[in-house]
C-alpha positions as CSV (number, residue, x, y, z in Angstrom):
1,M,-103.4,-36.2,-99.1
2,E,-103.3,-32.4,-98.8
3,N,-100.5,-30.3,-100.3
4,L,-98.1,-32.9,-101.6
5,D,-95.3,-30.3,-101.9
6,F,-95.5,-28.8,-98.4
7,L,-91.9,-29.9,-97.8
8,Q,-89.4,-29.7,-100.6
9,M,-85.7,-30.3,-100.3
10,R,-83.9,-29.8,-103.6
11,G,-80.4,-30.8,-104.5
12,I,-79.2,-31.2,-100.9
13,S,-75.5,-32.0,-100.6
14,K,-73.4,-32.4,-97.5
15,S,-69.8,-33.6,-96.9
16,Y,-67.8,-34.4,-93.8
17,D,-64.0,-34.1,-93.9
18,G,-64.0,-34.9,-97.6
19,T,-66.6,-37.7,-97.4
20,Q,-69.7,-37.0,-99.4
21,A,-72.7,-37.9,-97.1
22,L,-75.4,-36.5,-99.4
23,R,-75.2,-35.9,-103.2
24,G,-77.8,-33.6,-104.7
25,V,-80.8,-35.3,-102.9
26,D,-84.3,-34.3,-103.9
27,F,-87.0,-35.1,-101.3
28,S,-90.6,-34.0,-100.9
29,A,-93.4,-34.8,-98.5
30,S,-96.9,-33.7,-97.6
31,L,-98.8,-32.7,-94.5
32,G,-100.9,-35.6,-93.1
33,E,-98.4,-38.1,-94.4
34,V,-96.1,-40.7,-92.7
35,H,-93.0,-40.7,-95.0
36,A,-90.3,-43.3,-94.2
37,I,-86.7,-42.8,-95.2
38,A,-84.9,-46.1,-95.7
39,G,-81.3,-47.2,-96.5
40,E,-78.4,-49.0,-95.0
41,N,-76.0,-47.4,-92.5
42,G,-74.1,-44.6,-94.1
43,A,-76.8,-44.0,-96.7
44,G,-77.4,-40.5,-95.5
45,K,-80.8,-40.8,-93.8
46,T,-79.9,-39.1,-90.5
47,T,-77.8,-36.5,-92.3
48,L,-80.8,-35.5,-94.4
49,V,-83.1,-35.1,-91.5
50,K,-80.5,-33.2,-89.4
51,V,-80.2,-30.7,-92.3
52,L,-84.0,-30.3,-92.2
53,A,-83.9,-29.9,-88.4
54,G,-81.2,-27.2,-88.5
55,A,-78.6,-29.5,-86.7
56,L,-76.4,-29.6,-89.8
57,Q,-75.7,-27.0,-92.4
58,R,-76.1,-28.1,-96.0
59,D,-73.3,-27.4,-98.5
60,A,-75.7,-26.9,-101.4
61,G,-79.4,-27.0,-102.3
62,E,-82.5,-25.3,-101.0
63,I,-85.4,-26.1,-98.6
64,L,-89.0,-24.9,-99.2
65,L,-92.0,-25.0,-96.8
66,D,-95.4,-24.4,-98.3
67,G,-93.6,-23.2,-101.5
68,K,-91.5,-20.6,-99.7
69,P,-87.7,-20.9,-99.3
70,V,-86.5,-21.1,-95.7
71,E,-83.1,-20.9,-94.1
72,L,-82.7,-23.6,-91.4
73,D,-79.3,-22.7,-90.0
74,T,-80.0,-23.5,-86.4
75,P,-82.3,-26.0,-84.5
76,L,-84.0,-22.9,-82.9
77,R,-85.0,-21.5,-86.3
78,A,-86.3,-24.9,-87.4
79,R,-88.2,-25.2,-84.1
80,R,-89.9,-21.9,-84.7
81,L,-91.1,-23.1,-88.1
82,G,-92.6,-26.2,-86.5
83,I,-89.9,-28.8,-87.2
84,R,-88.9,-31.0,-84.3
85,A,-86.8,-34.2,-84.2
86,V,-86.4,-37.2,-81.9
87,Y,-82.9,-38.7,-82.6
88,Q,-81.4,-42.0,-81.5
89,E,-79.3,-40.1,-78.9
90,F,-81.5,-38.7,-76.2
91,S,-81.5,-35.0,-75.4
92,L,-83.0,-35.4,-71.9
93,V,-81.4,-33.9,-68.8
94,P,-81.0,-37.0,-66.6
95,H,-81.1,-35.4,-63.1
96,L,-84.3,-33.4,-63.9
97,T,-87.8,-34.9,-63.5
98,V,-90.1,-36.0,-66.3
99,T,-92.1,-32.8,-65.8
100,E,-89.0,-30.6,-66.1
101,N,-87.9,-32.4,-69.3
102,I,-91.3,-32.3,-71.0
103,L,-91.9,-28.7,-70.1
104,M,-88.4,-27.3,-70.4
105,G,-88.6,-23.6,-71.3
106,Q,-92.4,-23.7,-70.8
107,M,-92.8,-24.2,-67.1
108,P,-95.9,-22.5,-65.7
109,T,-95.3,-19.7,-63.2
110,G,-97.4,-18.1,-60.5
111,R,-98.0,-14.3,-60.2
112,L,-94.3,-13.9,-59.5
113,K,-92.7,-14.9,-62.8
114,W,-89.6,-16.4,-61.1
115,W,-91.8,-18.9,-59.1
116,V,-92.6,-22.2,-60.7
117,D,-96.2,-23.4,-60.2
118,W,-95.2,-27.0,-59.5
119,P,-98.7,-28.5,-59.1
120,S,-99.8,-27.0,-62.4
121,A,-96.6,-28.2,-64.1
122,H,-97.0,-31.8,-62.9
123,R,-100.7,-31.7,-64.0
124,R,-99.7,-30.4,-67.4
125,A,-97.0,-33.1,-67.9
126,E,-99.5,-35.8,-66.8
127,E,-102.1,-34.4,-69.3
128,I,-99.5,-34.5,-72.1
129,L,-98.6,-38.1,-71.4
130,Q,-102.3,-39.0,-71.1
131,E,-103.1,-37.3,-74.4
132,I,-100.5,-39.1,-76.4
133,G,-101.2,-42.5,-74.7
134,F,-97.9,-42.8,-72.8
135,T,-99.5,-43.5,-69.4
136,G,-97.9,-45.1,-66.3
137,I,-94.9,-42.8,-66.1
138,S,-94.5,-40.9,-62.8
139,V,-93.9,-37.2,-63.8
140,R,-92.1,-36.5,-60.5
141,T,-89.4,-39.1,-61.1
142,P,-85.9,-38.1,-62.3
143,V,-85.4,-39.2,-65.9
144,S,-82.2,-41.1,-64.9
145,H,-84.4,-43.5,-62.8
146,L,-86.5,-44.6,-65.8
147,S,-85.9,-47.5,-68.1
148,V,-84.4,-46.7,-71.5
149,S,-87.8,-47.4,-73.2
150,R,-89.6,-44.9,-70.9
151,Q,-86.9,-42.3,-71.5
152,Q,-87.7,-42.7,-75.2
153,M,-91.3,-42.1,-74.5
154,V,-90.5,-39.0,-72.5
155,E,-88.3,-37.8,-75.3
156,I,-91.2,-38.2,-77.8
157,A,-93.7,-36.5,-75.4
158,K,-91.4,-33.5,-75.0
159,V,-91.3,-32.9,-78.7
160,V,-95.0,-33.8,-79.4
161,A,-96.1,-31.4,-76.7
162,E,-95.1,-28.5,-79.0
163,R,-97.5,-29.8,-81.7
164,P,-94.9,-29.6,-84.6
165,R,-96.0,-29.4,-88.2
166,I,-93.1,-31.7,-89.1
167,L,-92.0,-34.5,-86.7
168,I,-88.8,-36.4,-87.3
169,L,-88.5,-39.8,-85.7
170,D,-85.1,-41.4,-86.1
171,E,-85.1,-45.1,-85.0
172,P,-87.8,-44.4,-82.3
173,S,-88.6,-48.1,-81.9
174,A,-85.2,-49.5,-81.2
175,V,-85.7,-49.6,-77.4
176,L,-89.5,-50.1,-77.2
177,S,-91.4,-53.2,-76.3
178,Q,-94.1,-54.5,-78.6
179,E,-96.8,-52.9,-76.4
180,E,-94.9,-49.6,-76.3
181,L,-94.6,-49.8,-80.1
182,K,-98.3,-50.1,-80.4
183,R,-98.7,-46.9,-78.4
184,L,-96.3,-45.1,-80.6
185,F,-98.1,-46.2,-83.8
186,A,-101.4,-45.1,-82.3
187,L,-99.8,-41.7,-81.6
188,I,-98.5,-41.5,-85.1
189,Q,-101.9,-42.2,-86.5
190,R,-103.5,-39.4,-84.4
191,L,-100.8,-36.9,-85.5
192,K,-101.3,-37.9,-89.1
193,E,-105.1,-37.2,-88.7
194,E,-104.2,-33.8,-87.3
195,S,-102.2,-33.1,-90.5
196,T,-98.7,-33.5,-89.0
197,L,-96.0,-34.6,-91.4
198,I,-94.0,-37.4,-89.9
199,L,-90.6,-38.5,-91.2
200,Y,-89.9,-42.0,-90.0
201,I,-86.5,-43.7,-90.0
202,S,-86.2,-47.4,-89.1
203,H,-84.1,-50.5,-89.9
204,R,-87.2,-52.6,-89.2
205,L,-88.9,-53.0,-92.6
206,D,-92.0,-54.6,-91.2
207,E,-92.9,-51.5,-89.1
208,V,-91.9,-49.2,-92.0
209,F,-94.6,-51.0,-94.1
210,E,-97.1,-50.9,-91.2
211,V,-96.8,-47.2,-90.6
212,A,-95.6,-45.4,-93.7
213,D,-97.6,-44.1,-96.7
214,R,-94.5,-43.5,-98.8
215,I,-90.9,-44.7,-98.6
216,T,-87.9,-42.9,-99.9
217,V,-84.7,-44.9,-100.3
218,L,-81.2,-43.5,-100.1
219,K,-78.0,-45.3,-100.9
220,D,-74.4,-43.9,-100.5
221,G,-75.8,-40.4,-100.1
222,E,-77.9,-40.5,-103.3
223,L,-81.6,-40.8,-103.9
224,V,-82.6,-44.2,-105.3
225,G,-86.3,-43.5,-105.5
226,T,-89.6,-43.0,-103.7
227,V,-92.4,-45.7,-103.6
228,H,-95.9,-46.0,-102.2
229,S,-95.8,-48.7,-99.5
230,R,-99.1,-50.2,-100.8
231,E,-97.5,-50.7,-104.3
232,T,-94.3,-52.4,-103.2
233,D,-93.1,-55.2,-100.9
234,Q,-90.1,-55.9,-98.7
235,G,-88.3,-57.8,-101.4
236,Q,-88.5,-54.8,-103.8
237,L,-87.5,-52.4,-101.1
238,I,-84.5,-54.5,-100.1
239,K,-83.3,-54.7,-103.7
240,M,-83.5,-50.8,-103.8
241,M,-81.5,-50.6,-100.6
242,V,-78.8,-53.2,-101.1
243,G,-78.9,-54.4,-104.7
244,R,-79.9,-57.9,-103.7
245,T,-83.2,-59.8,-104.0
246,L,-84.8,-61.3,-100.9
247,G,-83.8,-64.8,-101.9
248,E,-80.1,-63.8,-101.9
249,I,-80.2,-62.5,-98.3
250,Y,-79.7,-65.8,-96.5
251,P,-76.8,-68.1,-97.3
252,D,-77.6,-71.1,-99.5
253,R,-76.7,-74.0,-97.1
254,H,-76.4,-77.6,-98.1
255,A,-73.6,-78.8,-95.8
256,Q,-74.5,-81.8,-93.6
257,P,-73.8,-81.3,-89.9
258,G,-71.1,-83.4,-88.3
259,E,-70.9,-85.2,-84.9
260,E,-72.5,-83.7,-81.8
261,I,-70.3,-81.0,-80.2
262,L,-72.6,-79.5,-77.5
263,S,-75.2,-81.3,-75.4
264,V,-77.4,-79.7,-72.8
265,K,-79.4,-82.0,-70.5
266,G,-82.1,-81.0,-68.0
267,L,-80.6,-77.6,-67.5
268,S,-82.6,-75.4,-65.1
269,Q,-82.3,-72.0,-63.4
270,E,-84.8,-71.2,-60.7
271,G,-87.2,-68.5,-61.8
272,S,-86.0,-68.4,-65.4
273,F,-86.2,-71.8,-67.2
274,A,-86.5,-75.5,-66.4
275,D,-85.5,-78.9,-67.8
276,I,-84.0,-77.7,-71.0
277,S,-82.4,-80.4,-73.2
278,F,-81.0,-80.1,-76.8
279,S,-77.9,-80.9,-78.8
280,L,-75.8,-79.0,-81.4
281,A,-73.6,-80.6,-84.0
282,R,-70.5,-79.3,-85.7
283,G,-71.4,-77.2,-88.7
284,E,-75.0,-76.9,-87.6
285,I,-77.0,-73.7,-87.0
286,V,-79.8,-74.2,-84.4
287,G,-82.2,-71.4,-84.1
288,L,-83.8,-70.5,-80.8
289,F,-87.0,-68.5,-80.9
290,G,-89.2,-67.3,-78.1
291,L,-91.1,-64.2,-76.9
292,V,-89.7,-61.7,-74.4
293,G,-89.5,-63.5,-71.0
294,S,-89.3,-67.0,-72.4
295,G,-85.8,-67.6,-70.9
296,R,-83.7,-67.6,-74.0
297,T,-81.1,-65.1,-72.9
298,Q,-80.8,-66.6,-69.4
299,L,-80.2,-70.0,-71.0
300,A,-77.4,-68.6,-73.2
301,R,-75.8,-66.9,-70.2
302,C,-75.8,-70.1,-68.1
303,I,-74.2,-72.1,-70.9
304,F,-71.6,-69.3,-71.1
305,G,-70.9,-69.2,-67.4
306,A,-72.2,-65.7,-67.0
307,E,-75.0,-66.9,-64.6
308,P,-75.2,-70.0,-62.5
309,F,-77.6,-72.8,-63.2
310,S,-79.3,-74.9,-60.5
311,S,-79.4,-78.3,-62.1
312,G,-78.6,-80.2,-65.2
313,E,-75.4,-80.7,-67.2
314,I,-73.5,-79.3,-70.2
315,C,-71.3,-81.5,-72.3
316,L,-68.8,-80.2,-74.8
317,E,-67.3,-82.8,-77.1
318,G,-68.5,-85.5,-74.9
319,K,-67.0,-84.1,-71.7
320,V,-69.1,-82.6,-68.9
321,I,-68.2,-79.0,-68.1
322,R,-69.6,-76.6,-65.5
323,P,-68.3,-73.1,-66.4
324,K,-68.3,-70.9,-63.3
325,S,-67.4,-67.8,-65.3
326,P,-67.2,-66.6,-68.9
327,R,-63.5,-67.1,-68.7
328,D,-64.0,-70.8,-68.0
329,A,-66.4,-71.1,-71.0
330,V,-64.0,-69.3,-73.3
331,K,-61.2,-71.7,-72.3
332,A,-63.5,-74.6,-73.0
333,G,-64.3,-73.3,-76.4
334,I,-67.7,-71.6,-75.9
335,A,-68.3,-67.9,-77.0
336,L,-71.4,-65.7,-76.5
337,L,-72.2,-62.6,-78.7
338,T,-74.4,-60.8,-76.2
339,E,-77.8,-59.2,-76.8
340,D,-76.6,-55.8,-75.7
341,R,-73.2,-55.2,-77.4
342,K,-72.7,-51.7,-75.8
343,R,-73.3,-52.9,-72.2
344,D,-71.9,-56.5,-72.3
345,G,-69.9,-57.0,-75.5
346,L,-67.7,-54.0,-76.1
347,V,-65.8,-51.3,-74.3
348,M,-67.0,-48.3,-76.2
349,S,-64.3,-45.9,-75.1
350,C,-61.5,-48.3,-76.4
351,P,-60.2,-48.7,-79.9
352,I,-61.1,-51.5,-82.3
353,R,-57.7,-53.1,-81.6
354,D,-58.3,-53.7,-77.9
355,N,-61.9,-54.7,-78.3
356,V,-61.1,-57.4,-80.8
357,S,-58.3,-58.7,-78.5
358,L,-60.4,-58.6,-75.3
359,A,-60.9,-62.4,-75.1
360,T,-57.4,-63.3,-76.3
361,M,-55.0,-61.0,-74.6
362,E,-53.1,-64.0,-73.2
363,Q,-52.2,-65.1,-76.8
364,V,-50.4,-61.8,-77.5
365,S,-48.8,-61.3,-74.1
366,R,-45.7,-62.8,-72.4
367,W,-44.6,-62.3,-68.8
368,G,-47.3,-59.5,-68.5
369,F,-46.1,-57.6,-71.5
370,L,-48.3,-57.1,-74.6
371,N,-46.8,-57.8,-78.0
372,R,-48.4,-54.9,-79.9
373,R,-47.1,-56.1,-83.3
374,Q,-48.5,-59.5,-82.9
375,Q,-51.8,-58.0,-81.6
376,D,-52.1,-55.7,-84.6
377,T,-51.4,-58.5,-87.0
378,Q,-54.2,-60.6,-85.5
379,V,-56.7,-57.8,-85.3
380,R,-56.0,-56.5,-88.8
381,S,-56.7,-60.0,-90.2
382,K,-60.2,-60.1,-88.6
383,V,-60.9,-56.5,-89.6
384,Q,-60.2,-57.4,-93.2
385,E,-62.0,-60.7,-93.0
386,L,-65.2,-59.1,-91.7
387,D,-64.8,-55.9,-93.7
388,I,-65.0,-53.6,-90.6
389,R,-65.2,-50.0,-91.7
390,P,-63.3,-47.8,-91.4
391,P,-60.4,-50.4,-91.1
392,Q,-58.4,-48.2,-88.7
393,I,-57.7,-50.4,-85.7
394,G,-56.9,-47.4,-83.5
395,R,-60.3,-45.9,-84.0
396,L,-62.6,-45.8,-81.0
397,V,-65.5,-48.3,-81.2
398,R,-68.1,-45.7,-80.1
399,T,-67.4,-43.8,-83.4
400,L,-68.4,-46.8,-85.6
401,S,-71.9,-47.5,-86.9
402,G,-74.0,-50.1,-85.1
403,G,-73.3,-52.7,-87.8
404,N,-69.5,-52.2,-87.6
405,Q,-69.7,-52.3,-83.8
406,Q,-71.4,-55.7,-84.1
407,K,-68.7,-56.9,-86.4
408,V,-66.0,-55.9,-83.9
409,A,-67.9,-57.9,-81.2
410,L,-68.0,-60.9,-83.6
411,A,-64.3,-60.5,-84.5
412,K,-63.4,-60.8,-80.8
413,W,-64.9,-64.3,-80.7
414,L,-63.5,-65.4,-84.0
415,L,-60.0,-64.8,-82.6
416,S,-60.8,-67.0,-79.6
417,Q,-60.9,-70.2,-81.8
418,A,-64.4,-71.0,-80.3
419,K,-65.9,-74.4,-81.1
420,V,-69.5,-73.3,-80.1
421,L,-70.7,-69.8,-80.9
422,I,-73.9,-68.5,-79.2
423,L,-75.4,-65.5,-81.0
424,D,-78.0,-63.6,-79.0
425,E,-79.9,-61.2,-81.4
426,P,-76.8,-60.8,-83.7
427,T,-78.5,-58.4,-86.1
428,R,-80.3,-56.2,-83.7
429,G,-80.0,-52.5,-84.5
430,V,-78.1,-53.0,-87.8
431,D,-79.1,-52.1,-91.3
432,V,-80.3,-54.5,-93.9
433,A,-77.0,-54.5,-95.8
434,T,-75.0,-55.4,-92.7
435,K,-77.5,-58.0,-91.8
436,V,-76.8,-59.7,-95.1
437,E,-73.1,-59.6,-94.4
438,I,-73.6,-61.0,-90.9
439,Y,-75.8,-63.8,-92.2
440,H,-73.2,-64.9,-94.7
441,I,-70.4,-64.7,-92.1
442,I,-72.4,-67.0,-89.9
443,G,-73.0,-69.4,-92.7
444,D,-69.3,-69.5,-93.5
445,L,-68.5,-70.1,-89.8
446,A,-70.9,-73.1,-89.8
447,D,-69.3,-74.4,-93.0
448,R,-65.9,-74.3,-91.2
449,G,-67.4,-76.6,-88.5
450,L,-68.5,-74.3,-85.7
451,G,-71.7,-75.2,-83.9
452,I,-73.9,-72.2,-83.8
453,L,-76.9,-71.4,-81.5
454,F,-78.7,-68.6,-83.2
455,I,-81.1,-66.7,-80.8
456,S,-83.5,-64.2,-82.5
457,S,-86.9,-62.5,-82.1
458,E,-87.2,-62.2,-85.9
459,L,-89.0,-65.2,-87.3
460,P,-87.8,-64.6,-90.9
461,E,-84.1,-64.9,-89.9
462,I,-84.8,-67.9,-87.7
463,L,-86.3,-69.6,-90.8
464,G,-83.7,-68.3,-93.2
465,M,-80.7,-69.2,-91.1
466,S,-81.5,-72.4,-89.1
467,D,-81.0,-76.0,-89.9
468,R,-83.3,-76.7,-86.9
469,A,-85.5,-74.4,-84.9
470,L,-86.2,-74.7,-81.2
471,V,-89.0,-72.7,-79.4
472,M,-89.1,-71.6,-75.8
473,R,-92.2,-70.5,-73.9
474,E,-92.3,-69.5,-70.2
475,G,-89.0,-71.1,-69.4
476,R,-89.7,-74.4,-71.2
477,L,-88.6,-75.9,-74.5
478,V,-91.9,-76.4,-76.2
479,G,-91.1,-77.1,-79.9
480,E,-88.5,-78.4,-82.3
481,F,-88.7,-78.2,-86.1
482,T,-86.5,-79.2,-89.0
483,R,-85.9,-76.7,-91.7
484,A,-88.5,-78.3,-93.9
485,E,-91.1,-78.4,-91.1
486,A,-90.6,-74.8,-89.8
487,S,-92.9,-72.0,-90.7
488,E,-93.7,-68.6,-89.1
489,E,-97.2,-69.9,-88.2
490,K,-95.9,-73.0,-86.5
491,L,-93.1,-71.2,-84.5
492,L,-95.4,-68.4,-83.4
493,A,-98.2,-70.8,-82.4
494,S,-95.6,-72.8,-80.3
495,A,-94.2,-69.6,-78.7
496,T,-97.6,-68.3,-77.7
497,G,-99.2,-71.6,-76.7
498,V,-101.9,-71.2,-79.3
499,A,-102.9,-74.6,-80.8
500,Q,-102.9,-74.7,-84.6
């Protein structure tokens, strides 16, 4: 690789309100390299790249580009030096078109400088999207009318259009489909060949290893080390990040499941799934795997009463139930941790206290009056049990990390005294350390006798967590495997319809 020391960050420190986010971090990277930055939530990854992008001011340390010290005190100054960032939070203007967002500040004009040459602008935006492989997006459409994944593609296109020397991508794949992710990786490869330095942050270790040349690990604001991706593996990287080996990530489960608690027989929903039958025992974790569009989430929502089913029956503890709403399901003893916690699981503008109590307000109310002392006692017990940080129950949920938001959503259902817990992508968007915590919490809940239906797109966690694994394909249940029988190859072959 050329010029290994093109970017040097030396002794970078940064604190927020007395909390040390970075402690004397040294970091270097070269042009023509994809350099991943890994670590759990709160490790300092985003803080480090925001210092580089001029969005945050460092308290100490220096930054050098091509051997020369630079002062990156504003995003504009960083931009002029060729440093651009795509953060998790979009910087698009929703009511403006794709063209206006991509070419903001660079709109072509006619002979009269105040007149925008719209045909040329639309052509240029289309050319940019075509060049980077993000086709199929109408440039005349307001950004607010696009899906979240396409908004992410527009965000990336806007930044790449300026041909930066250093491109920062902070969790760019979180909202992308598998096909869109392939397009992103192809773009990264092209930029790398053009000698762009790409700093890549992601919780998904498989894609980190696929795309990165080197990986730098941060923990608690300090540098742990930098490794070449070809010379390490996920197990070693995880140990650097969280201090545990791969074998310690999943709970060691030997408990025998009890009697049947949930039975689903011939359940169907027109257009989504058909003739689904399975059972779940007390203390058992049943994994449910399937590709996007297999019908997993719709099945979960029907069992929870969030969507109607057209035929079949659901039995809980031997009694037929037909929940017409989530309220009915909760009263019966069924809880659902939803796939999208921000949209369906939490009220982001409310504090931890009210979110944890959402499903159990009746327990702490009398004659329409809320017993705040009783509510606080219940909530604090779950905050302590799940180690939600910070443990301030009056803190707004939107200020928490993704992992702690997920713990709040889980705490809500633990207060409900559920007998069956359906978990739909319970570790999506959380760091490795929090994943480990959630896995062990789920194992403890099963040991207490809950029946758990564990839905995931990640094969390693299906294999690591499940006593049995079910596979759905195109709305049908097509496979069932014991823990001993299950393997990534068998589950994926079943999910794709490829005969082994």
